[in-house]
C-alpha positions as CSV (number, residue, x, y, z in Angstrom):
1,M,70.4,101.7,92.0
2,F,74.6,102.1,92.1
3,E,76.0,98.8,90.8
4,R,78.5,96.6,93.1
5,D,79.9,94.3,90.0
6,F,82.6,92.9,92.2
7,Y,79.9,91.0,94.6
8,L,77.6,90.7,91.2
9,Q,79.7,88.5,89.2
10,R,80.6,86.7,92.2
11,L,76.9,85.6,93.1
12,V,76.7,85.0,89.4
13,S,79.6,82.6,89.4
14,F,77.6,80.8,91.3
15,R,74.6,80.9,89.6
16,G,72.2,77.6,89.7
17,T,74.5,75.6,92.0
18,A,71.3,74.5,94.3
19,E,73.6,71.9,96.4
20,L,75.2,75.1,98.1
21,I,73.2,78.3,99.9
22,K,75.1,81.4,98.9
23,V,75.7,83.5,102.1
24,I,76.6,87.2,102.3
25,T,77.4,88.7,105.3
26,G,78.4,91.7,106.4
27,I,77.7,94.7,108.8
28,R,74.6,96.8,109.0
29,R,74.0,99.1,105.4
30,C,77.3,97.6,103.7
31,G,74.7,97.1,100.9
32,K,74.1,93.4,101.2
33,S,70.3,94.3,100.4
34,S,71.2,96.2,97.6
35,L,73.2,93.2,95.9
36,L,70.3,90.8,96.5
37,E,68.3,93.6,94.6
38,L,71.0,94.1,91.7
39,Y,71.3,89.6,91.4
40,S,67.2,90.2,91.4
41,A,67.6,92.5,87.9
42,Y,70.5,90.6,87.0
43,L,68.5,87.4,87.0
44,A,65.5,89.2,85.3
45,N,67.6,90.8,82.2
46,H,68.6,86.5,81.6
47,G,65.5,85.3,81.0
48,V,64.0,84.6,84.3
49,K,60.8,85.0,84.9
50,N,59.3,87.3,88.0
51,S,56.9,84.6,89.1
52,S,60.7,82.3,89.6
53,I,62.2,84.6,91.7
54,L,61.3,84.9,95.4
55,K,62.1,87.7,97.8
56,I,61.5,88.2,100.9
57,N,63.5,90.7,103.0
58,F,62.6,90.6,107.1
59,E,63.5,93.9,108.3
60,D,59.6,94.3,106.3
61,L,56.7,94.6,108.4
62,E,55.0,92.1,105.2
63,W,56.6,89.1,106.6
64,S,56.5,89.5,109.8
65,G,54.3,86.6,109.8
66,I,56.9,84.5,108.9
67,G,58.5,83.5,112.2
68,S,59.5,80.3,112.6
69,A,61.6,77.3,110.5
70,S,58.4,75.5,109.1
71,S,56.5,78.9,108.2
72,L,59.2,79.6,106.4
73,H,59.7,76.3,105.0
74,D,55.8,76.0,104.1
75,F,55.4,79.8,102.4
76,I,59.0,79.2,100.4
77,K,57.5,75.1,99.0
78,K,53.7,76.7,98.5
79,N,54.7,79.7,96.2
80,K,57.8,78.5,94.4
81,A,57.3,78.7,90.6
82,K,55.4,75.7,89.4
83,R,58.1,74.5,86.5
84,G,61.7,74.6,86.5
85,K,64.2,76.3,89.0
86,T,63.0,79.3,91.6
87,Y,65.8,81.9,93.0
88,V,64.6,82.1,96.3
89,L,66.6,85.5,98.1
90,L,66.0,86.1,101.8
91,D,67.1,89.3,103.7
92,E,68.4,88.9,107.1
93,V,67.0,85.7,107.2
94,Q,68.5,85.4,111.2
95,K,65.1,87.4,112.2
96,V,63.2,83.8,111.7
97,N,63.7,81.7,114.4
98,E,65.9,78.6,113.7
99,W,66.0,79.4,110.4
100,E,68.8,76.8,109.6
101,K,66.9,74.1,109.8
102,A,64.6,75.3,107.4
103,V,67.4,76.6,105.5
104,N,68.6,73.4,105.8
105,S,65.5,71.3,104.5
106,L,65.2,73.5,101.2
107,R,68.5,72.6,99.9
108,L,67.5,69.6,99.4
109,D,64.7,70.7,96.8
110,R,67.0,71.1,93.4
111,N,64.5,73.0,92.2
112,L,65.3,76.0,94.7
113,D,68.6,78.1,94.8
114,L,69.0,80.1,97.7
115,Y,70.8,83.2,98.9
116,I,70.8,84.6,102.6
117,T,72.1,87.5,103.9
118,G,72.9,88.4,107.7
119,S,74.8,91.3,109.6
120,N,76.4,88.9,112.6
121,T,78.7,86.0,112.1
122,Y,76.4,84.2,114.9
123,M,74.4,82.8,111.7
124,L,78.0,80.8,110.9
125,N,78.9,80.0,113.9
126,S,76.2,78.7,115.4
127,S,74.1,75.2,114.5
128,L,74.4,76.3,110.7
129,S,77.7,75.8,109.9
130,T,77.3,71.9,111.3
131,L,73.4,71.6,109.6
132,L,75.0,72.8,106.4
133,S,79.4,71.8,106.5
134,G,80.3,72.2,103.3
135,R,77.0,72.7,102.0
136,Y,77.3,76.5,101.4
137,V,79.8,79.2,100.3
138,E,79.9,82.7,102.3
139,I,80.3,85.6,100.7
140,K,81.7,88.4,102.2
141,M,80.4,92.4,102.0
142,L,82.4,95.3,102.5
143,P,81.4,98.9,103.0
144,L,83.1,100.7,99.1
145,S,86.5,100.3,98.6
146,F,88.3,103.8,97.4
147,A,87.6,102.2,93.6
148,E,84.1,101.9,94.2
149,F,83.5,105.2,96.2
150,L,84.8,107.2,92.7
151,V,82.1,105.1,90.8
152,F,79.7,106.2,92.8
153,I,80.7,109.7,92.8
154,G,80.1,109.5,89.5
155,K,81.2,111.4,86.2
156,A,79.6,114.6,87.1
157,R,81.6,114.6,90.1
158,P,83.4,118.3,90.5
159,R,86.9,118.8,89.4
160,R,89.2,117.5,91.8
161,S,92.5,115.7,92.6
162,R,92.3,111.8,93.4
163,E,94.6,112.9,96.1
164,E,91.1,115.1,96.9
165,W,89.0,112.5,96.5
166,F,90.7,109.8,98.6
167,E,91.3,112.5,101.5
168,Q,87.4,112.9,101.2
169,Y,87.2,108.9,101.2
170,M,89.5,108.9,104.4
171,T,86.8,111.2,106.1
172,Q,83.3,110.2,104.5
173,G,84.2,106.4,104.6
174,G,82.5,103.9,101.9
175,F,78.7,102.9,103.6
176,P,76.8,103.1,100.1
177,G,74.1,105.0,101.8
178,L,76.1,108.3,102.1
179,F,75.3,109.0,98.5
180,V,71.6,108.7,98.7
181,F,71.1,112.1,99.5
182,N,74.3,113.6,98.9
183,P,75.7,111.6,95.8
184,G,79.1,112.5,94.7
185,Q,79.0,116.1,96.4
186,G,80.4,115.7,100.4
187,N,81.1,119.2,101.9
188,D,81.4,121.2,98.9
189,G,77.9,119.9,97.2
190,P,74.3,120.6,98.2
191,L,75.0,120.5,102.1
192,K,77.9,122.4,102.2
193,N,76.0,125.5,104.2
194,R,75.0,122.7,106.6
195,P,76.9,122.5,110.0
196,A,80.1,120.4,110.2
197,Q,81.5,118.7,112.8
198,N,85.1,117.2,112.9
199,G,85.1,117.4,109.2
200,L,81.6,115.7,108.2
201,S,78.6,117.6,107.2
202,L,76.0,117.2,110.0
203,L,74.0,114.9,108.0
204,F,76.9,112.6,106.8
205,R,77.0,112.1,111.1
206,E,73.1,111.5,111.3
207,Y,73.7,108.8,108.3
208,L,76.7,107.3,110.3
209,S,75.3,107.7,113.8
210,G,72.4,105.6,112.9
211,I,74.9,102.6,111.8
212,Y,76.9,102.5,114.5
213,N,73.9,102.8,116.6
214,T,71.6,100.6,114.9
215,V,75.3,97.8,114.9
216,V,75.6,98.5,118.2
217,M,71.9,98.0,120.0
218,K,70.7,95.2,117.5
219,D,74.0,93.2,117.0
220,I,75.8,93.4,120.2
221,I,73.8,95.1,123.4
222,T,70.5,93.0,122.8
223,M,71.5,90.0,121.1
224,N,74.2,89.4,124.0
225,Q,72.2,91.0,126.6
226,I,75.0,93.2,128.2
227,R,74.2,95.2,130.6
228,D,77.3,97.1,131.1
229,V,77.1,99.0,128.1
230,D,79.4,101.7,128.9
231,I,82.2,98.9,129.2
232,L,81.2,98.3,125.3
233,E,81.6,101.6,124.4
234,K,85.2,102.7,126.0
235,I,86.1,99.2,124.6
236,I,84.9,100.5,121.4
237,L,86.5,103.6,121.7
238,F,89.3,102.5,122.5
239,L,90.3,100.1,119.6
240,A,88.9,103.1,117.0
241,D,91.7,104.8,118.8
242,N,94.2,102.3,118.5
243,I,93.6,100.7,114.9
244,G,96.7,99.1,113.8
245,Y,98.2,99.1,116.8
246,V,99.3,95.7,118.7
247,V,96.8,95.3,121.6
248,S,95.6,92.8,123.8
249,A,92.7,92.2,126.5
250,K,94.7,92.4,129.0
251,K,96.3,96.1,127.7
252,I,92.5,97.3,127.2
253,A,91.5,95.8,130.6
254,D,94.6,97.6,132.7
255,Y,93.2,100.9,130.6
256,L,89.8,101.0,131.7
257,T,90.8,99.7,135.2
258,S,93.5,102.7,135.3
259,T,90.1,105.0,134.1
260,G,88.1,103.9,137.3
261,R,86.2,100.8,135.3
262,K,88.0,97.8,137.0
263,V,86.8,94.7,134.3
264,S,88.7,91.5,133.4
265,S,90.9,90.3,130.5
266,Y,87.8,87.2,130.1
267,T,85.1,90.7,130.1
268,V,87.0,92.6,128.0
269,D,88.0,89.8,125.5
270,N,84.2,88.5,125.5
271,Y,82.8,92.0,124.4
272,I,85.5,92.4,121.6
273,K,84.6,89.0,120.2
274,M,80.9,90.2,120.1
275,L,81.9,93.2,118.1
276,E,83.9,91.5,115.7
277,N,80.4,89.1,115.3
278,A,79.2,92.1,114.2
279,Y,81.7,92.9,111.4
280,L,82.7,96.3,113.5
281,F,86.0,95.4,114.2
282,Y,88.7,92.7,112.2
283,R,90.7,91.1,114.2
284,V,94.6,90.3,112.0
285,R,97.0,88.0,114.3
286,R,100.4,87.8,114.2
287,S,102.7,85.3,112.4
288,D,106.3,84.6,113.4
289,I,107.6,84.6,109.8
290,K,110.9,83.0,110.8
291,G,109.0,79.9,113.1
292,K,106.0,80.1,110.3
293,N,103.2,79.7,113.5
294,L,100.3,82.3,114.3
295,L,101.2,83.8,117.9
296,S,98.5,84.0,120.6
297,T,99.0,87.1,121.6
298,N,98.6,90.8,120.9
299,D,96.6,91.3,118.2
300,K,95.8,94.1,115.3
301,F,92.4,95.3,115.0
302,F,90.9,97.4,112.1
303,I,87.4,99.1,112.0
304,V,85.6,98.5,109.1
305,D,84.6,101.7,107.5
306,L,86.9,105.1,108.4
307,G,84.0,106.8,108.4
308,L,82.8,105.3,111.5
309,R,85.8,106.3,113.0
310,W,85.9,109.8,112.4
311,F,82.7,109.4,114.0
312,L,83.6,108.4,116.6
313,K,86.7,110.2,117.6
314,G,86.9,113.1,115.9
315,K,89.6,114.4,113.4
316,Q,92.5,111.6,113.2
317,T,96.2,112.9,113.3
318,D,97.7,109.4,112.6
319,F,97.7,108.8,108.7
320,G,99.3,106.1,108.7
321,S,97.2,104.1,110.8
322,A,94.2,105.2,108.4
323,L,95.8,104.2,105.6
324,E,97.2,101.1,107.0
325,N,93.2,100.1,107.9
326,I,92.1,101.0,104.4
327,V,95.3,98.5,103.0
328,Y,93.8,95.9,105.2
329,F,90.5,95.7,103.5
330,E,91.9,96.0,100.3
331,L,93.7,92.9,100.6
332,L,90.6,91.1,101.9
333,R,88.6,92.3,98.8
334,K,91.4,90.9,96.5
335,G,91.1,87.6,98.2
336,Y,94.3,87.7,100.3
337,N,94.5,85.8,103.7
338,V,96.1,89.0,106.1
339,A,98.2,88.7,109.1
340,V,101.0,90.7,110.9
341,G,104.9,89.8,110.2
342,K,107.1,89.4,113.4
343,F,110.6,88.7,112.5
344,D,112.5,88.4,115.7
345,S,111.9,92.0,117.5
346,L,111.0,93.8,113.8
347,E,107.0,93.8,112.6
348,I,106.0,93.9,108.6
349,D,102.4,95.2,108.6
350,F,100.6,92.6,105.9
351,V,101.9,89.0,105.2
352,A,99.4,88.8,102.6
353,S,99.1,84.8,101.5
354,N,97.1,82.6,99.0
355,E,96.7,79.8,97.3
356,T,99.6,80.6,95.0
357,E,101.8,83.5,96.1
358,R,102.9,85.2,99.5
359,I,103.7,89.0,99.9
360,Y,105.0,91.2,102.7
361,V,103.5,94.8,102.8
362,Q,105.0,97.6,104.5
363,V,102.9,100.8,104.4
364,T,103.6,104.5,105.7
365,S,102.1,107.5,104.3
366,T,106.0,109.1,102.9
367,M,109.4,107.3,102.3
368,A,110.9,110.8,101.9
369,E,112.6,110.9,104.7
370,V,115.9,108.9,105.3
371,R,115.1,107.9,108.7
372,V,111.5,106.3,108.0
373,R,112.8,104.8,104.3
374,E,115.2,102.9,106.4
375,R,112.9,101.9,109.2
376,E,110.9,100.9,106.5
377,L,113.1,98.9,104.6
378,L,115.2,97.2,107.1
379,P,112.2,94.0,108.0
380,L,111.5,93.6,104.6
381,K,115.5,93.4,104.1
382,K,115.9,90.8,107.0
383,I,113.7,88.2,105.3
384,R,116.0,86.3,103.2
385,D,113.0,84.3,101.5
386,N,112.6,84.9,98.3
387,Y,108.7,85.9,98.2
388,K,107.5,89.2,97.0
389,K,108.4,91.9,99.2
390,A,106.9,95.7,98.5
391,V,106.1,99.2,100.4
392,L,102.8,101.4,100.1
393,S,102.7,105.0,100.2
394,M,101.6,108.0,99.2
395,D,104.7,108.9,97.6
396,P,104.2,108.5,93.9
397,P,106.8,105.6,92.5
398,S,109.9,107.9,91.8
399,P,111.5,107.4,95.3
400,F,112.4,103.8,93.9
401,T,111.3,100.4,92.1
402,D,112.9,97.8,93.3
403,I,115.8,98.2,95.9
404,E,117.4,94.7,96.9
405,G,114.2,93.2,95.8
406,I,111.8,95.4,97.6
407,F,109.4,97.4,95.0
408,H,107.3,100.5,96.3
409,Y,103.8,101.5,95.0
410,N,102.0,104.6,95.7
411,I,98.5,103.7,97.7
412,I,96.0,105.0,95.1
413,D,97.9,103.1,92.2
414,F,97.1,100.1,94.4
415,L,94.2,100.8,95.0
416,L,92.9,102.1,91.7
417,G,94.2,98.1,90.0
418,K,96.9,100.6,88.1
419,A,99.7,98.7,91.3
420,R,99.8,95.2,91.2
421,L,101.0,93.8,94.3
């Protein structure tokens, strides 16, 4: 099993905090179940007996008999270790009816250390947040970062430049399961003679199709009892085609109406929220840098994995938007809160902030052209505060390192931790 050390260490840091329920969230197949397996192995390697580790995967029919809060509560109480702490790992726990009541009761037992996973935000937006307010910590999982992607490929990977691997990452995406049947080879390995569509081997496309259909069917259509699936799919395609662009529910509704599918802005907005709840798309609000407040209209959306975007729309030509998508999720991994900056009529791609710092970030494929360089630098030059300003591009750092307080970094260096903002 491949390591996800970044997330594993986060779980380890909360080990023994029985007063807190550890909630692991993220899109299906991003590695939540594997993380629980890794954590279970970590516990076993650090002296915890098997009898003190209780694992239940509710997608396994073996556990279909546990369907209610009371049956879950009783099973765990009956099977916990006789002495000492029991680590309880519950995978896809939202399948249990009123599971949050069981978890809320079990947390009162200080000999139980609880870890749960789920594939949609309803588990945090519903009664769980009321019952467990201040008593849980969320660990947000994403598909592989580029640094993790290289680790998964392994040291025996074919000799390529990091730029070539990055191009494959932008095509294939970062779902860990892609490495199970074809680790580290992409379209140049054992599958190179298989038919390919839109730059992806047929097997890759089949795998991504399975993820997409499962997310859409189970976490969106079935859960929300959607009847007009065609409208939903058109909204998904619109957002996938417009990652990194400012859009609104009204703009999408107007577009769909122009194609013959009349729909209200209210309906579009509800569907978008469903897509967010399933972790398929992430909404980024715009922030008025002068007024220091969030704007209520026209947001940006990014897709959780570029492999899904390739599956949906084929070969992409808007390389800059794809780069912006990757940088956005890397900023999230690094613990930043991210917004889109607005300064008068100008836009800053990202305003990244945490408890100690604030950084303005522009993302572009190249700064080689004078026109592009001036366009990217202008919004940053207009901002007169003392926070750090940076441009990320695919150029080597040589064009400039610091102009008027603006730094330049190579995107791959940034993704691999060789350039810190």
